[in-house]
N, C-alpha and C positions, 0 to 999 in steps of 0.2 A: 395706590402703593399698599403692599401687603403690611400687615400689623405684626408687632412683636408679639410672641406667645410667652407666657410666664408661668414659672413653677416657683413657690415660695416654700422653702424648708425653714422650721425653727431649728436652732441650735439643739443639740443633745444636752443632757444635764451636767451641771457641776454640782460640787458638794454644797454649795450655798443654795442653789437652786432646790436641792432635794430637802434642805432644811427650811424652805419657805421663806428665804430672805430675797431682799431687793438686790439683784446683782449689777443691773445697769451697766455702767462703764467698767466695772471691776474686771481685770482680765485674768481670767482663771481657766485651767485646763478642765477636760472633761473628767467626771467622775468615773468609777468602775462600771456603774450602771449607764451612765451616759456613753461610754465606749460600746456597749452592747445596743443602745438604741440607735447609735449612729450607724452600727454595722447592719442593723435590721432595716433601717431606712435605705441604706444603699442597696441591699438586696432587692427591696420594693422598686427602687428607682432605675436599676440597671438597663431596663429596656425602654425607658423614656427617651423620646428624641429630644436631645439638648445640644446646642451648639457652643454654649459658653455658660460657666458657672462662676457667678460672682459671690463673694463671701465677705462678711464684716470683718474689720481689722481687730479681731480677738482671738485667743487661743482656741475657745470652744467652737467658734465658726470655722476656723483653720483646720481642726481635726475632724469636725462633721464633714465639711466639704471633701477633705482629702479622702475619706473613706468611700464617699461617693464617686468622686473622680476615678478611683482605682477601678471600679467596676463599670462605669459608663465610659471610661477612657476619654473624658472631656477635660479641657485645660481649666484650671481655676485660677483666677485673678482676684486680688484684694480690692475692695472698693471702699474707700474712706466714708462715703456718704451712707453706708449701710451700719455705721456705728450705732450702738444702742442709745436710748435716751438717757441723758445725764440726769440722775436723780439726786444729785448733791448730797445733802446731809442725810437722806434716806438710805443711802448705800449701806448694804450690810444689815439693815433692819428687818425683822420679820414682819410679815403683812399683819399677822395677829396683833403684834405690838402697835403698829400704826392704827389699826382698827380701835383699840382700847384706848390709846393716848391722844389720837387725833381724829376723832370720829366725824368731824365736818369735812377734813381733808380726804378721808378714806371714802365718804359718801360721795364726794366729787369725783374721786378717782373711778368708782364703779358706776356712777350714774352720769356725769357730765365730764368725761376726761379731757375734752377740748379746753376746758377752763382751768385745768390743774397746772400749778407751777410749784414743783418740788423746791424747798429752800435752797438757794445757792446752786440751783440745777437749771435744767432746760425745760421751758414751757412745752406741754404738749401740743399746743398750737404750733409753736415753732418746729416740733419734731415733725408733725404733720406736713408743714410746708416743705421741710427738708426731704421728707419721703415723695411728696408731690413732685418737686423739682426733679428728684433723681429719677422717678419713673418717666417723667417727660423726656428726660436726657437719653435715657436708655431706649425709649420708644422710637427716638430718632435714629439713634446709632446702630440699633440692632432691628430695624424694620424687616420683617419677614423671617426673623430668626426666633429660635426657641432659646429662652435665658432661664436659667435657675438662680435664684437668690437665697443664700444661706444667712440668715439674721437671726439675732437672739429676740426671745420675747422680752417686752411687749413690742418692740418695733416691728417685728414680722407682722403683728396684727395690724398695725398702722398701714404698712404696704399692701396687705390684702384688702382691707376696707376701702383705701383710697382707689386701687386698681379696679376694684369691682362696684365702685360708686355706692357703697353701703355705710350706714352709720356703725360707729363702735357701739358694741354692746357690753354688758357685764362681763362677758367671758374674756375680753382683752386683757383685764386687770389680773388675771390668775397666774400670770407669769409662768405658764406651762412650757418647760424645756424639756422635749421629749423626742426631738427630730420628727415630730409631726410634719405633715406637708400637704400641700394642695396644688393640683394643676388646675390654673385658672384660664388657660387659653388666652385669647385675645382680650383686650379691655371690653369690647362690645360683648363678647361671649361671657365673660364673668359678670358683667352688669345685668345680664338677662336671666340669671338663675342664681339660686341661693348657693353660698359657698361654705363648705364646712371642711376645716382642715382634718386630716386623717389623725385619730388618736395614737398613743403610744402603742406599738404592736403587742398583742396579746402573749406572745413568746416572751417579750423582754419584761412584762408586767409579771408574769409568772416567775421568771428568773429573779427578779427584784424582791419578790415576796418570801423566797426561800431563806 
């Protein structure tokens, strides 16, 4: 049986993302800069072969996916299991503040994320299991198809690492929301090569700096 091919797209930035705050399950629209990021990602992705776009149930994912769908002319469908990690009491806090006030938890976040359990939130272990179950379900449903997942960071990083059978590294916790994307191919292809998501497009970075 033919395998599913996967493209993972991070959502573009909200205002909280630009402030270096933990967005998690907070449902926020894209910032002005995020709109530019999503439009650039859509231009980059318009010639990718995609059969279905699935997006997280949040405004940022919906807006990012819709811009991509307009150019690829592919149907977008919300997928509840793509919801971001629930960071509980850490929602809205700056990463720098967590690093200063909770150094042990922050070190766990960056070095051993699988053991992290945000207070009154979702453990990273549980989030990884949710991502794994989703990928297995999609693999069965979309065998032989090319699927694009639009998910917020850091859940997008969990999807990429699990699908490509790689360990999470320190970059996963940086919460980059820039509409970066990576074409993983099949699970076997992803596991046999190093995978690096494409960074924020230069044109958008220059525009943001003005």
